[in-house]
Structures are given as structure tokens and as C-alpha cells.
N, C-alpha and C positions, 0 to 999 in steps of 0.2 A: 333426340335422335340417336339410334344405331349407325354401327359404321356400314353395315349392309343397306337401310335405309336413307344413308347419304349417297351412297352411290347409285342406288335406283334412280332417287330425285336426278342425279346430275343426267343421268341417260335419258331422262323423259326430258330433258331440255330446261329445268326450274333450278331453280336459286335453293338448296341447302341450307343447313347452320354454320358452316363455313364449306369449304371448296374439298373433295375428298380426295385422297394419297394414295396411291398405290407406292407401295415397296417392298419388292420383290414377289408381288402377288401375281406376276407370269414371270417368264423365263424370259423377259426383255426390258424389266425393270428394277432388275437386281445389284449384284454387284461382284467384280472377280474378286477369288478368295484373297488375294495379295491387300486388295485395298483395305479390304474387308478385317484382315486381321490388325491393319495400323486404326482403324474406326474405332473398334470397341476400346483400347485405352482410351483414347481420345475423348471419348464421351464418358471416363469415367468409369465402365463396366470390366466387372473380371473377367480373366482369360476364358476360354471355353474352348472345345474340341471346334477344330473348323471341317467342317463335313462338305465333301465336294457334290454339288445335285446334277450338275453338268458338265459332261466331262469337256468333252468339245470346246465350252466358250469358257472352263474355269471358272466357274460361278459355285460360289460358296452358300451352304445351306443358312438362312439369318435366323437368327434365335428369337425367342418371343421378350425378349427383354428388350430388343434394341426394337422390334415390332412396335410394344407397349409405346416406349419413348417416341417415336415417331407420330406414332397416333394415326400405323399402315389401317384401313379401312376395305382391304382387297385381302382376299385368301387365295392361295393356290393349291387347287385339290388334286393330287396325283396318285397313281396306282402302284404295282409291284414292275420289276422285271420279268420279261416273258420267259416262258419257263424253253422255249424251244431254242434259245439264242442264249449267248454267254460271251461278254464282251474280255479277251484278253491283251493286253499292252504289253507288245513286247519291247525291249530296248537295248538295241546291239552298241551303246555309248556314245551314237552318233546321231541317232533318231530314234523317238519312241513313235509306235505303231499299232491302232487297232482298225478291225474290218467290223465295220458298222453289220448291223442286221437285212440291211440293202444291198450286201455287196458291196459298198464302195472303202475303199482304204485311207483313215484319216493318219496323219502324221503331224509331227513338228519337232522339232530341235531337241535335242537332249535339254531337259531341264527349261524349254519354253512356256509360251503363256498360253497359246492358243494351238488347237488342233485343226489342219485344212485339208479338205478333200485333193487325193494324188492320184487318185485311178478313177477311170468308167467305163464300169463293167459290161454297159453296151453302147460302147463306142464302135465305131468304124461302120459297115457295111452290115447293115440287118433287116430283117424283114417284120412284117407283123405276126409270123408265126416265132419269130427270136421272142417278141415281146411277150407273148402269150404263154412260151416256155419256159423263160426266165424263173428263177427259184424266188417268188416273192416271200417278203414274212407274212404268219397268218395276223392279222389285224385282229382278232378275236382271242388268241391266245389268253387262257385264264389268268396268268400272273402280270398281265396289264392292268388287272382290275383289281387284285388283289388287295384291301385294306383302304379302297375306293370309299365305300359306302361309311367309314369309320373317320375318315379322316373329311368328309364333306360336313358329317354330322358336329364334328369338333368346329370348323371353322365356321359353319350355317349357323349350328345352335348355341356353343360355347361362346365362341370368341363371337360371334355377330358380324362377321363380316362378309362381305358380298364374296360369293364361291366362284372360282375360276377353273377351268378343264382346259387343256391345252391339247395340241393335236396328236395323232399319231405319228407324224414325221413331219418335216419341210413341207412347205406348198407345193401345188401341183406342177408351178413354173422350173423352183427349184430342185425338184426330185427329178424333173426332166432334165435339168441341164448337169446335176450330176453324175444321171445315169448314163448320161450321153455325151458329156461333157461338151464345153462350150462351142467349140468349132462345130459338130456336129450337129449340137441343136439348135443352134440359131440357120443353120443349112438346113434343116428340117421345117423349121418352122416357115422358112421362105421356100422352099422347092418342094418338098416334098411333105405339106400341111397333114395329111393324114397319117403319115408316120408319128407325126408331132402329137396329132388327137389321140392317136392311139393308148401310146404312152401315158397320157396325162391322164386320160379316160381309166387306165388301170390304177394307176398312182389314184382317182378318186374313187374308183370301187373299193377300195381298200379304207380309203379314209371314211366312206359312207358307213361301212362295214363297223368300224371301228368307233364311230359318232352312235351307233342303233344300238350297240352294248354300252356305251356309256350315259345314253339315256336309260338302258333297262335300270343299269345298278342304280342312279343317284337323276333324275326327270327332274323330281319336286324340287329337289334341292340347287341344281345347277341354273346359278342368275349369271353366268357370261362363259358362251363357249367360245375358245381364241383360237385363230388358226395366222399362219405365217408364212407370207407370199412376197417375197422383197420384188417389185415390177420398176423400182426406180433406181438409177444411178446417179451421178450429181450433179448432172445439170440437165438432164432429160429421162424418159422411161428408157428402159433397160429392152425395148423391142416397140414397135409400132402402137400406136393405139386402135387400127382397125385390126392389128391381129390377136390384143388383147380382147377387143369385143366377137371378133369372129373364131378364136380360138381357143380362148382360155375363160372370159365371161361366164359363158353357158355352164362348166364346172364347178366354177364358184359358187353358182347361183344353185345348183343342185344342192350340194353340200349346206348352204342357209337354210332353203325351204325346209331339207330335211328337217333341222334343228329347230326351227320355229314353228317347223307341222306337230311337234311332238313334247315341245316343251314352251315355256312362257319365257326362255334366256333370253337374253340378248348378242348378238353377234359382233366381235370382236377380231379387228385386221391387224397385224403386227404388218408394214410394209416399207423398208426405208426408201429412200432417197427423192427424185423432183419427181411425184407422182399429181402434180395437180391438177393436171389434165384429165387424168382418170380416176378424180372424183366424185363427178356427176355419173359413172358407172357404176361405180362400191356404193352409191347412195340409192341407184336404182335395183340394184341385186340385194339389197337389204342390210350393208354394213352399218353397225350402229355406232358404232366407236374405231377411231384410226391411230395406230399406235407406228412411231413413236413421234412423228411430225417432226421429220429432218429439217431443220430451220436454217441449217447452211447447206442446204440444195437448192436447187432454181426454183424459183416460185413458191418457195414454202413460207412466207412470210407469216406472220402470225395475226396481224391486222389484215391482211386481204381474207383470207383464210377464214377468219371469223366473220368477215362481211357477207362473206359469198357464200358459206357451207356449213355456219354455225348453228343456222335453225335446224338441219337436217341431218347435221353426223356429230357424235361427241368426240374432242379432242382429248387423245390421252397423251400426254407426255408435254411435248412442244416449248420446253421452259429452258432451259441454259444450251447453246450451239455446245454438241460435244467433241467436236474435233478442235476448236480455238478456244474457247472460253473456258470451261470446265477442264481441259487438259490443261491449257499453257498460262491461262488470265489469274490474274490476283485474286483472291477473296473478293476484295471490295467488286471487281468485274463482275464475277459469279451472282455476286449479292445482285447487283444493280441491274444484270440482266434477267436473274429471274424473278427479281418485282416485275420489272417491266412485262413481260410476256404473262405473269399468270395476271397482271391486270389487265392485258389484252383477251385473254382468254376466258375469262372467267364471269362477265357479266352473262347473266342470263340461262345459267346453266351450263350444260354441256360443252364440261371440262374435269377433266380427272389430272390434278397435279403428279408428273411423273417425270424422272429423268428422260430424257432423250434417248433409249436404248440403254442397255447397262454400263454402271460406271466402270471403268477400266483399272486397270491394276495399277497403271500410272499415275492417276489422279489425286492430285495432293490431299491430306487429308483436311487439309485447311479449307481446299476450296469445296469439299465434300461438306465439310461441316456450316461454311458460308450458305450454299444450297437449300439447307433445311430452316437456318435461320430464316432466312427469306421467305419459305415457306411460312414459318409462322407469322413471317410479319404481313405477307398479303394476301394469303390465304382464306380470307375470312369476307363474309360478306357486313357490311356496316349496315 
């Protein structure tokens, strides 16, 4: 069975020859560059130039020798940088900053690990006309798609892995909060929902145009279309299920319907936090795979999720608590939790092994190796 076949079988809720594995096949299942720098020598691999592929998250580009060693079954297909935008990082000795293409300032302390959003360009008192007149990026800038066909052919035909393409930008709710700021964004959803709808509508339209072009470029080779929209916090959804159903769900549905109307691709949603009560809605609109399955959040226990929803949605992740066990536990604790959760999630397919979000900079390399030893031990179908 090829890696691609293995993933597609799992997404059809059938057991493959083994449980499929994702390492760096998405922007949510990879590794910070500092952790990756420690991993290579620990695996007995030679030094290699480390390339940053996601500035905000500090993610490393993972070399193929590690992907082969770990048995990665998923490959990320990316294009180039938009011609109409240039990211320029400034450093005043205290903070490093750059302005993203949506006009949101990102900053981190000098020498820090991650960039955070520090400005919201549409905050304050705005009108519907202000949203329409805002300087939005071009979702079909030709630069975004340069090299995409070649990369898809490499992943699909040469590597034999399942192809994943990520979105234009963060999700419709995440972009709403980045552009409006959290205080104004929440006030909009509660008091002026038409304003929230208009801003999310604009972001959705940009996404639809982007996905149309992706499908023009590589539709037949696209296996998984990936979007990310964090809907949960540690203990509950970020806003009421009613607000999700009224404002956000119809927009998510539009994106999924477009992709499924024009391709055979499965739809993958990254959504952190306590979102158990929203999973029926996600199934209803056609989400095929849910990641990262944040087991440390309220209600996200793997045994319960598998029993209630395992026949209808694929769980992609859900392996080791990244907030406690992976970051601060012993290698034995990492191994034991990974084995337990893999055994809970793998029966009947509908499961892809992945870390719960990206492995962070401070994760001990011994814990990373313990995780992958557990994958080798528990990731088969006997």
C-alpha cells in the first residue's frame, strides 16, 4: 500500500496496512526550528541547512531523510510568494517586526521564538464601506501558485504521499479577530452581527477565489484541502454555538462545498481547543478530518470522541498532550500516553497519527524520540 493509499483508506474509515502518519504534511503538524536542530543529530543524521518555512510559528522545513525515516504519508504542496507583497522584518534591538499582507503588524522580542499580532488595522468605529474600501490582498496573485504543479507532481507521483494544500490565510473567524481586535470583534458578534458577517464575508470571498485557482492548478492531484479556524479555548468554544451556527457555519459550508464540487479532495479543518459541542456542526457541513484534537482541552478525551463521532469524522492528531506530557513529562510518560491514545483512536480507521499541533522549541529531544518510538510500537493493525 502506498502512503497516499494508506491516508485515503483511513479517511474512508477503513483500516489500512498500518495507521497513516503525518509529520510536516501540514503547517500544524511540524516542528519549531530549534527543536528540529536538536532532532537531526539525535537521529544520527548529518547537519543540514535549516530553512524557516513559517516565519510566525518559526517552523523548519523538514528534510526528506527524516520524512522517510519516520514513514511520513502526507506531503504539503505550496506555491511561491505573492508578487504584490514583500515581507520586510525590522529589528530595533528590542523587537523584531513585520507587516503581513493583510496589514496586521507582527512582533516578537529580539531573538524570541514566535511572532504575535500587535495591531488590528480595522479596529475601532468602522462601517460596511470601510470594510469594502480596505486594501485587501490579491488572492489570485500569480506568485502564490508558482511551482505548485511541480510540487504536487513530486508529492503525488514521485513520493507517493497524499497531497495537502493549505489556505490563503487564517480562518474566517481568526481573520475577523486579527483585523478588528478581540474586543471589537466580540462586540460585533454580539451587538452588530451584520458588521461581523460583512468582514467574514469578505475574507470568505478571498478564500473562495484562492481555492478556485488552486483547483484550476492541481485539482486532480489534490487529496486534502486544509483550512484552519480556531473555534475553542481551553474550557469552552470561543463564542457560543449559536453564534457559530448563525454567522460562521454558512461561510465554512461555502468553502467546503466549492472544494467538493470541483474535486474529489477531502476537507481538513485545524481547530484548537474545547470544540466537542461543535463537532456535529462540522460533520454536517462536510469536514472529513479534524485536527489537532487537543486532548488537554475540556471534553476532548479521545475515548469519548471516538465513540461518539469516530464513524463520521477522522481524527488527525490526538496523541500526546502538548501542554503537559510532551513538553514537561518524562520520555516514559510520553511513550505511554501516545501508545494509549493511538490504541484508542485507531480501530476501524478514521485516524491519522500526528502531534497535537507543532512540536514547540522547548520540547526535549528525548520526548520527541519517545513519541516516534510509540508510533512504531502502536501504529500497526495486527
